[in-house]
C-alpha positions as CSV (number, residue, x, y, z in Angstrom):
1,X,-10.5,-11.8,-21.5
2,X,-10.6,-8.2,-22.7
3,X,-14.4,-8.1,-22.8
4,X,-14.9,-9.7,-19.3
5,X,-12.5,-7.3,-17.7
6,X,-13.9,-4.3,-19.7
7,X,-17.4,-5.0,-18.4
8,X,-16.3,-4.9,-14.8
9,X,-14.8,-1.5,-14.3
10,X,-13.2,-0.7,-11.0
11,X,-12.5,-4.3,-10.0
12,X,-8.8,-4.1,-10.6
13,X,-6.8,-7.3,-10.5
14,X,-7.6,-10.5,-12.2
15,X,-5.6,-13.7,-11.9
16,X,-5.8,-17.3,-13.1
17,X,-3.9,-20.5,-12.7
18,X,-1.4,-21.1,-15.4
19,X,1.8,-23.1,-15.9
20,X,3.8,-20.0,-16.7
21,X,4.2,-16.7,-15.1
22,X,2.9,-13.7,-17.1
23,X,2.4,-10.1,-16.0
24,X,1.0,-7.6,-18.3
25,X,-1.3,-4.6,-18.6
26,X,-4.6,-5.0,-20.4
27,X,-5.8,-1.7,-21.9
28,X,-9.0,-1.1,-23.7
29,X,-8.7,1.3,-26.6
30,X,-11.2,3.6,-25.0
31,X,-10.8,3.0,-21.3
32,X,-8.5,2.5,-18.3
33,X,-5.7,0.0,-18.0
34,X,-6.2,-3.1,-15.8
35,X,-3.2,-5.0,-14.4
36,X,-3.4,-8.7,-15.3
37,X,-1.3,-11.5,-13.8
38,X,-1.2,-15.2,-13.7
39,X,-0.4,-17.4,-10.7
40,X,2.4,-19.2,-12.5
41,X,3.5,-22.5,-11.0
42,X,0.6,-22.8,-8.6
43,X,-0.5,-26.2,-10.0
44,X,2.9,-27.4,-11.2
45,X,3.2,-30.2,-8.6
46,X,-0.2,-31.5,-9.5
47,X,0.6,-31.5,-13.2
48,X,3.9,-33.2,-12.5
49,X,2.2,-35.9,-10.4
50,X,-0.3,-36.4,-13.1
51,X,2.5,-36.8,-15.6
52,X,4.1,-39.5,-13.4
53,X,0.7,-41.2,-13.2
54,X,0.4,-41.3,-17.0
55,X,3.9,-42.6,-17.4
56,X,3.2,-45.3,-14.9
57,X,-0.1,-46.2,-16.6
58,X,1.5,-46.6,-20.0
59,X,4.8,-48.2,-18.9
60,X,3.1,-50.7,-16.5
61,X,0.3,-51.3,-19.0
62,X,-2.4,-50.5,-16.5
63,X,-5.3,-51.0,-18.9
64,X,-4.2,-54.4,-19.8
65,X,-3.5,-55.3,-16.2
66,X,-7.0,-54.1,-15.3
67,X,-8.5,-56.2,-18.1
68,X,-6.6,-59.3,-17.1
69,X,-7.5,-58.9,-13.4
70,X,-11.2,-58.4,-14.3
71,X,-11.1,-61.7,-16.2
72,X,-9.5,-63.5,-13.3
73,X,-6.1,-63.9,-14.8
74,X,-4.3,-62.2,-11.9
75,X,-3.7,-65.4,-10.0
76,X,-0.8,-66.4,-12.2
77,X,-2.5,-69.5,-13.4
78,X,-2.2,-68.5,-17.0
79,X,0.6,-67.0,-19.1
80,X,1.0,-63.4,-18.3
81,X,2.5,-60.7,-20.6
82,X,5.8,-59.1,-19.5
83,X,5.5,-56.0,-17.4
84,X,8.3,-53.5,-16.8
85,X,9.5,-51.7,-13.7
86,X,10.6,-48.1,-13.9
87,X,13.5,-48.6,-11.5
88,X,16.8,-48.1,-13.4
89,X,15.2,-46.9,-16.6
90,X,15.9,-43.6,-18.3
91,X,13.3,-40.8,-18.6
92,X,13.9,-38.1,-21.2
93,X,12.2,-34.8,-20.5
94,X,11.8,-32.3,-23.3
95,X,11.5,-28.8,-21.7
96,X,12.7,-28.6,-18.2
97,X,10.6,-25.8,-16.7
98,X,8.9,-25.9,-13.3
99,X,6.8,-28.9,-14.1
100,X,9.7,-30.8,-15.8
101,X,11.9,-30.2,-12.7
102,X,9.2,-31.6,-10.4
103,X,8.8,-34.6,-12.7
104,X,12.6,-35.1,-12.7
105,X,12.7,-35.1,-8.9
106,X,9.9,-37.6,-8.5
107,X,11.4,-39.9,-11.2
108,X,14.9,-39.8,-9.9
109,X,14.2,-39.9,-6.1
110,X,11.0,-41.9,-6.1
111,X,11.7,-44.4,-8.8
112,X,15.5,-44.3,-9.0
113,X,15.4,-43.4,-12.6
114,X,18.1,-41.8,-14.7
115,X,16.7,-38.5,-16.0
116,X,18.0,-36.6,-19.0
117,X,16.6,-33.4,-20.5
118,X,16.7,-31.1,-23.4
119,X,15.7,-27.5,-23.1
120,X,16.5,-24.2,-24.9
121,X,18.3,-23.1,-21.8
122,X,20.8,-25.4,-20.1
123,X,20.8,-25.5,-16.3
124,X,24.5,-25.7,-15.9
125,X,26.5,-28.1,-13.8
126,X,25.2,-27.0,-10.4
127,X,21.6,-26.8,-11.5
128,X,21.8,-30.3,-13.2
129,X,23.4,-31.7,-10.0
130,X,20.8,-30.2,-7.8
131,X,18.0,-31.5,-10.0
132,X,19.8,-34.8,-10.7
133,X,19.4,-34.5,-14.5
134,X,21.8,-34.6,-17.4
135,X,21.6,-32.5,-20.5
136,X,21.3,-34.3,-23.9
137,X,20.9,-33.0,-27.4
138,X,17.4,-33.9,-28.6
139,X,18.3,-36.7,-31.1
140,X,20.4,-38.4,-28.4
141,X,17.7,-37.9,-25.8
142,X,15.1,-39.5,-28.1
143,X,17.3,-42.4,-28.9
144,X,18.5,-43.2,-25.4
145,X,15.4,-42.7,-23.3
146,X,13.2,-45.6,-22.3
147,X,10.3,-43.1,-22.0
148,X,9.9,-39.5,-22.9
149,X,7.8,-36.6,-21.5
């Protein structure tokens, strides 16, 4: 990053998509300072949706279902493995940042899941109520969650 900005003098701001917000000053040892910032959170909804997609794929055994359907076993004429629904299950989120909050909202509102989280910073009662999550210590979260993210 230092070299690419250093080779373009006079262009000023540079930005990129990132899951966190960062603002800093990049200064070459022999030249001017360039303000650098990231566009924190710009793709957080897309990442959260992708997280839900992956949870669904694993929990609903998507690859196995695809294989069985491709072989014609979708008609119910042969014994089928058990598949699980996400409704009523518990999702444990480790790290409740912007993406984690989006995942929690989709899981609780869209799938009627119980959502618990662990983070270095606790939201507090109002924040937990607004996000519909409950704080748990990490060992408890790991042992009581049906799935973890």
